[in-house]
N, C-alpha and C positions, 0 to 999 in steps of 0.2 A: 281681345288679346290679353292673356294673363300678364301679370308683372309681379316682381318680388318687392315687398316693402318692409321696412323696419317696423316691428310691432309698435302700435300707436293707440293711445286712448281714444283717439278720434273715431276709431272703428269698433268701439266697445259693443254696440248693439249688433253690428254685423258679425263680430266674433262670437257673441253669445248665440246668435242664430245658427252659426256653423256648429258650435258646441252642441246645441240641442239637436241638430241633424245627426251628429255622431251618437248622441245619448249622453245624458249628464255625467254618468260615471264611466264612460268609455275612455280607454287610453287613446291618446292622439299622438302617434309617432311624429317626432320633429317639432312638437309645439313647446316643449320645455315645461309643460303643465305638470305640477306635482299635486298629489292628493291633498296636501296641506294648503294649497293656494286658494284664496277666497276671490273668485272672479265675479261673483254675483253682486257684490257691493261695488260702488264706484271707487271707493278708496282702496279696496282689495285688488280690483282690476288694475288700478294705476300702480300699485306696489308690485304686482306681477310683471307688468310691462317694464317697469324700471329694473327689476331683477334680470329679466331677459336681456335688456340692453347692457347691464353691468357685467353679465357673464361673458360678453364678447370683448370687454375692455381688459386687456392684459395688465393694465396698471393696478388693477385690483386683484387680490388673491382669488384663485378659483375656490368655490365652495367645497367643503369637505366631501371627499369621495367623487367629485365631479371634475370636469376639465373646462377650460374656456371654450365657449361656443358662440357662434353667430347665428341668430335666429332671423328668419324672414317669414312673413305671411305671404301666401300665394293669393293674389287678389285679381278680380276683374271688375273694374269700376269700383264701387263701394261694397262689393260682395267678397267675403273671405271664403276662398275655395279650399284652403288647407294651410299647411306650414311645412317648413323645411329648415333643418339645422345643420350647420357645418361645425363639427367638433375639431378644434385646432390641433389636438393631440389625442392619442389613444392611451387610456389606462387599461388595467387588466380586464375589467368587465367589458369595455368597449372593444378591445381586441378579440375577446371571445365571442361577443354577442351583438354589440351595438354598432360598431363601425364609425367611420368619420362622418357619414352623412345619414341622417334619418329624415323621413318625410311621411306625410299623411295627407290624404285628400278626403274631404267630407263625402259621405255616401252619395249625395245628390249631384256631385260634380265629377264622379268617376266615369271612366270609359269615354273620356273626351280628350285624352292625351295630356292632361294637366300634370301628372306626375312625371311623364317623360320630358315635358318642357321644363319643369322645375329642376329636375336633376341636371339636365343639360345646362341650365342657367347657373347652377351653383358650382359645377366642376371647374370653370375658370377661376373662381374665387379660391378653391382648394389649391389649384396650381400656383396662384400668386402667393399663397401662404407657404409655399415650399413643399407641399405634399406631392411627392412623385408617384405614389401609388395610393389610391383611395380605397379603403375597405368600406363596402356597402353591403348590408345584410338585409335579409327578410325572413319571415317565417317560412318554413319548408312548404307549407300548403298555400302560400301566397303566390300563385302562378302569375298574376298580373304584375306584381312588383318584380318578380324574377325576370319577366320580359322587359320591363323598364330598364333594369340594371344591365341586362345583356345588350339591349339596344345601344347603350353607351359604352360598349366594349368590355363589360364586366366578364371576368373569367372566374368560373366557379372553382374555388379552392377545396371546399368540403361542405358537408352537412354534418352538424354536430349538435348533440344535446347540451343545452346550457341552462343556466338558472332562469332564463326567460322562455325556455321551450326549445324545440327543434329548429335550428337556424341554418339557413343557406348563407355561406360567406363568399362574397365575390370581391375581386380586386380589379380596379380600373386603372390602367396605366396612364398617368398624366405627364410623363416625362417628355413626350414629343412636342 
């Protein structure tokens, strides 16, 4: 059974195995990993994990151009299956293209319901943060993610060209 955990240095080797499953330079939605992060060294990995934790702490200012976000790793035992992030607010870019919630599942863990489970597990956190309508997006050609979002009540608002590509924008009503 999967679970959501706060990023931890304890699972460094498991996270690196998941990263290698994606491909070293692949973008991992929901992970908070930036091109400038050094995750290969122990010190760099620890600094990245600390940054992820700090981004969720609203007592610190949000980094330039970013918003506060809570990150979780999707795990099963000591295996990292993916990541999911809840952005506390939307800035212009997130409103256009990124949404409140971003997630990604490593290639070898796909088609097992992991993303559906993870999105369902994070929606109550969004509701507790006072988000009445969660914007969740995916690439227009990502039919698997579109099904995950629709499974949780996502209503397609539009498909639009953005700075990150052609994006499907869904709203999930959390007010009930």
